[in-house]
C-alpha positions as CSV (number, residue, x, y, z in Angstrom):
1,M,71.5,-19.3,-28.7
2,S,70.4,-18.1,-31.9
3,S,68.5,-20.6,-32.7
4,K,66.8,-20.4,-29.1
5,V,66.2,-16.2,-29.4
6,E,64.6,-17.3,-32.9
7,Q,62.5,-20.1,-31.5
8,E,61.0,-17.7,-28.7
9,Q,60.3,-14.9,-31.6
10,R,59.1,-18.0,-33.7
11,A,56.7,-18.4,-30.4
12,I,55.6,-14.6,-30.5
13,R,55.0,-14.3,-33.5
14,A,52.7,-17.6,-33.2
15,E,51.2,-16.7,-30.0
16,E,50.2,-13.3,-32.1
17,T,48.8,-14.9,-34.7
18,L,46.7,-17.1,-32.5
19,R,45.4,-13.8,-30.8
20,K,44.3,-12.6,-33.8
21,T,43.2,-16.1,-34.9
22,R,41.1,-15.8,-32.1
23,S,39.8,-12.2,-32.0
24,Q,38.9,-12.9,-36.2
25,N,36.9,-16.4,-35.0
26,A,35.6,-14.8,-32.2
27,S,34.3,-12.0,-33.8
28,T,32.7,-14.4,-36.9
29,A,31.4,-17.1,-34.2
30,K,29.5,-14.0,-32.5
31,R,28.0,-12.8,-36.1
32,I,27.1,-16.3,-36.4
33,Q,25.3,-16.9,-33.2
34,E,23.9,-13.5,-33.6
35,E,22.3,-14.7,-37.2
36,F,21.3,-17.9,-35.8
37,R,19.3,-16.4,-32.2
38,R,17.8,-13.8,-35.2
39,L,16.7,-16.7,-37.6
40,S,15.8,-18.6,-34.7
41,V,13.6,-16.2,-33.4
42,Q,12.2,-16.0,-36.8
43,L,11.6,-19.4,-37.1
44,A,9.9,-19.5,-34.1
45,T,8.2,-16.5,-34.7
46,T,7.2,-18.3,-37.9
47,F,6.3,-21.3,-36.5
48,E,3.9,-19.6,-34.1
49,A,2.3,-18.0,-36.3
50,N,2.1,-20.6,-38.7
51,E,0.8,-23.1,-36.2
52,K,-2.1,-20.2,-35.4
53,L,-2.5,-20.1,-38.6
54,A,-2.8,-23.9,-39.7
55,A,-5.2,-24.2,-35.9
56,K,-7.7,-21.5,-38.0
57,S,-7.4,-23.5,-41.0
58,L,-8.1,-26.7,-38.8
59,A,-11.2,-24.9,-37.4
60,E,-12.2,-23.4,-40.5
61,R,-11.8,-26.7,-42.4
62,N,-13.8,-28.7,-39.7
63,E,-16.8,-25.4,-39.6
64,L,-17.0,-25.7,-43.6
65,R,-17.1,-29.7,-42.9
66,L,-19.6,-28.8,-40.9
67,Q,-21.6,-26.6,-43.2
68,K,-21.1,-29.2,-46.0
69,F,-22.6,-31.9,-43.6
70,H,-26.1,-29.5,-42.7
71,L,-26.6,-28.6,-46.6
72,E,-25.8,-32.1,-47.7
73,E,-28.7,-33.3,-45.0
74,A,-30.6,-30.1,-45.9
75,I,-30.5,-31.1,-49.7
76,K,-31.6,-34.8,-48.9
77,K,-34.1,-33.5,-46.9
78,A,-35.2,-31.1,-49.5
79,S,-35.0,-33.9,-52.1
80,A,-37.2,-36.5,-49.9
81,E,-39.5,-33.5,-49.6
82,H,-39.5,-32.5,-53.6
83,Q,-40.1,-36.3,-54.0
84,S,-42.7,-36.9,-51.4
85,V,-44.4,-33.6,-52.9
86,K,-44.0,-34.8,-56.6
87,T,-45.6,-38.0,-55.3
88,S,-48.3,-36.3,-53.6
89,Y,-48.8,-34.4,-56.7
90,E,-49.2,-37.2,-58.9
91,D,-51.8,-39.3,-57.0
92,S,-53.7,-35.7,-56.6
93,L,-53.5,-35.3,-60.2
94,S,-54.4,-39.3,-61.0
95,Q,-57.3,-38.8,-58.6
96,L,-58.2,-35.7,-60.4
97,A,-58.6,-37.0,-63.5
98,S,-60.2,-39.9,-62.2
99,Q,-62.3,-38.1,-60.6
100,V,-63.1,-35.9,-63.3
101,K,-64.1,-38.8,-65.5
102,S,-66.5,-40.3,-63.2
103,M,-68.3,-36.7,-63.2
104,A,-68.2,-36.8,-66.9
105,N,-70.1,-40.4,-66.7
106,Q,-72.5,-38.9,-64.4
107,I,-73.1,-35.8,-66.0
108,E,-73.7,-38.2,-68.8
109,K,-75.8,-40.5,-67.0
110,M,-78.3,-37.5,-65.3
111,Q,-78.2,-36.4,-68.9
112,N,-79.7,-39.5,-70.0
113,S,-81.9,-39.7,-67.1
114,V,-82.8,-36.9,-68.0
115,K,-84.1,-37.2,-71.4
116,E,-85.9,-40.7,-70.0
117,M,-88.0,-38.3,-67.2
118,E,-89.0,-35.7,-69.8
119,S,-92.5,-37.4,-69.5
120,L,-92.9,-36.6,-65.7
121,V,-92.7,-32.9,-65.7
122,E,-92.9,-32.2,-62.0
123,Q,-91.0,-35.0,-61.1
124,G,-88.1,-34.3,-63.7
125,N,-88.3,-30.7,-62.9
126,K,-87.5,-31.6,-59.3
127,E,-85.0,-34.3,-60.1
128,R,-83.7,-31.9,-62.8
129,T,-83.0,-29.3,-60.2
130,V,-80.9,-31.6,-57.7
131,L,-79.3,-32.7,-60.1
132,E,-78.3,-28.7,-61.5
133,N,-77.3,-27.9,-57.7
134,R,-75.3,-31.2,-58.0
135,I,-73.7,-30.2,-61.2
136,T,-73.2,-27.1,-59.8
137,S,-71.3,-28.5,-56.5
138,L,-69.1,-31.0,-58.3
139,E,-68.4,-27.8,-60.9
140,N,-66.9,-25.8,-57.5
141,D,-65.5,-28.9,-56.1
142,A,-63.3,-29.3,-59.9
143,K,-62.0,-25.2,-59.9
144,N,-61.2,-25.9,-56.1
145,S,-59.4,-29.3,-57.0
146,E,-57.6,-26.7,-59.6
147,K,-56.7,-24.4,-57.3
148,E,-55.4,-26.7,-54.9
149,L,-53.4,-28.2,-58.0
150,N,-52.0,-25.0,-58.6
151,K,-50.6,-24.7,-55.2
152,M,-49.2,-27.7,-55.4
153,R,-47.0,-26.8,-58.4
154,C,-45.8,-23.6,-56.9
155,L,-44.6,-25.1,-54.0
156,L,-42.8,-27.7,-56.1
157,E,-40.8,-25.1,-58.1
158,E,-40.0,-23.4,-54.7
159,K,-38.6,-26.9,-53.3
160,E,-36.7,-26.8,-56.9
161,S,-35.2,-23.6,-56.5
162,I,-34.4,-24.2,-52.9
163,V,-32.5,-27.2,-53.8
164,W,-30.2,-25.5,-56.6
165,N,-29.5,-23.0,-53.9
166,L,-28.0,-25.5,-51.5
167,Q,-26.0,-27.2,-54.5
168,A,-24.6,-23.5,-55.2
169,E,-23.5,-23.1,-51.5
170,L,-22.0,-26.3,-51.3
171,D,-19.9,-25.9,-54.4
172,S,-19.1,-22.8,-53.1
173,L,-17.9,-24.4,-49.7
174,H,-15.3,-26.9,-51.5
175,S,-14.1,-24.1,-53.3
176,Q,-12.9,-22.3,-50.1
177,Y,-11.3,-25.5,-48.4
178,D,-9.6,-26.5,-51.7
179,E,-8.0,-22.8,-51.4
180,I,-7.5,-23.3,-47.4
181,K,-5.8,-26.6,-48.5
182,H,-3.3,-24.5,-50.8
183,S,-2.6,-21.9,-48.3
184,L,-1.8,-24.5,-45.4
185,S,1.1,-26.2,-47.8
186,E,2.7,-23.2,-49.2
187,H,3.4,-22.4,-45.5
188,E,4.5,-26.0,-44.6
189,L,7.3,-25.5,-47.6
190,K,8.6,-22.5,-45.9
191,N,9.0,-23.2,-42.6
192,E,11.1,-26.5,-44.1
193,E,13.4,-24.0,-45.5
194,L,14.3,-22.0,-42.7
195,R,14.7,-25.4,-41.3
196,E,17.4,-25.9,-43.8
197,K,19.1,-22.5,-43.0
198,V,19.2,-23.1,-39.6
199,S,20.9,-26.4,-39.6
200,Q,23.2,-24.9,-42.5
201,L,24.5,-22.5,-40.3
202,K,25.1,-25.0,-37.0
203,E,27.1,-27.3,-39.2
204,D,29.2,-24.0,-40.8
205,L,29.4,-22.9,-36.7
206,K,30.9,-26.4,-35.5
207,K,33.3,-26.5,-38.7
208,N,34.4,-23.1,-37.4
209,E,34.5,-24.2,-33.6
210,D,36.7,-27.3,-34.7
211,A,39.7,-25.7,-36.7
212,L,40.0,-23.1,-34.1
213,R,40.4,-26.1,-31.7
214,S,42.8,-27.4,-33.9
215,M,44.7,-24.2,-34.3
216,E,44.8,-24.2,-30.4
217,K,46.1,-27.4,-30.0
218,K,49.7,-26.7,-32.9
219,M,49.9,-23.3,-30.9
220,K,50.5,-24.9,-27.8
221,D,52.5,-27.6,-29.1
222,L,54.9,-25.2,-30.4
223,S,55.1,-23.6,-27.4
224,S,55.9,-26.1,-24.9
225,C,58.9,-27.3,-27.5
226,S,60.0,-23.6,-27.3
227,I,59.9,-23.9,-23.7
228,S,61.6,-27.1,-23.5
229,A,64.3,-26.2,-26.0
230,G,65.2,-23.1,-23.4
231,G,66.3,-24.6,-20.5
232,G,63.0,-26.5,-19.1
233,R,61.1,-23.1,-18.4
234,I,57.9,-23.8,-17.1
235,G,55.5,-22.2,-19.3
236,P,51.4,-22.3,-19.7
237,L,51.4,-25.2,-22.0
238,S,54.7,-27.4,-20.1
239,F,52.0,-30.1,-19.8
240,V,52.9,-31.0,-23.6
241,S,55.0,-34.5,-24.0
242,D,58.6,-33.9,-23.8
243,E,58.3,-36.9,-26.8
244,K,57.0,-34.6,-29.3
245,C,60.0,-31.7,-28.9
246,E,63.0,-34.1,-28.9
247,G,63.3,-33.5,-32.3
248,S,63.4,-30.0,-31.9
249,V,65.9,-29.8,-29.2
250,N,68.9,-32.5,-30.5
251,S,68.7,-31.1,-34.2
252,P,71.7,-28.4,-34.7
253,P,71.3,-25.0,-34.2
254,E,70.5,-22.9,-38.1
255,A,73.5,-20.8,-39.2
């Protein structure tokens, strides 16, 4: 009889301990669930923000690529125009040199002709007037050609300045692209850290749940054994096999 009372007291204490453990585990599980929900919301918010940032970065990267392509095309076009202007300038310069040389030869020939026709005063004077007019015209042509040459030189300098400015803009765009790429890598690293933390919380919650189930099973076994030893009273834990309690029923009572 004393053994039966003691076993019932043990069962009562064990049930009380189980209730306290359940209460503590429920509080712990609730706290972990709240922390998990908070982290889930934080992760979702961070993930959404990172997705927006990644989409924005991708759009900016595509825009920068498009600008880079346009700038490269503009540089190619400017370089082609520069080469064309340079070639035209060199051709014009060569032509002007040939014209100047030709003019010099013509003037020399004209002077020789004037000397040879000094005997023919009247005819010589007429021819001299014609020749002077022609020389004036040639000199005017030479001045106009020199003006055109100066204009072409100025145009060439402007093209070179445009090419330099375009190259500077291209370098700036390269620098912006590298900064955006570095920022995107940092956000991806933060996302990975949050995922690892959530995974660890899930593992801790599973361990607590397994420990709780193991303790409940032990308490059920102990309660079932106590009921069987007390005269076969049927309780909420009577489904446990009699073989588990056989040792407890046949053992002699304690002194």
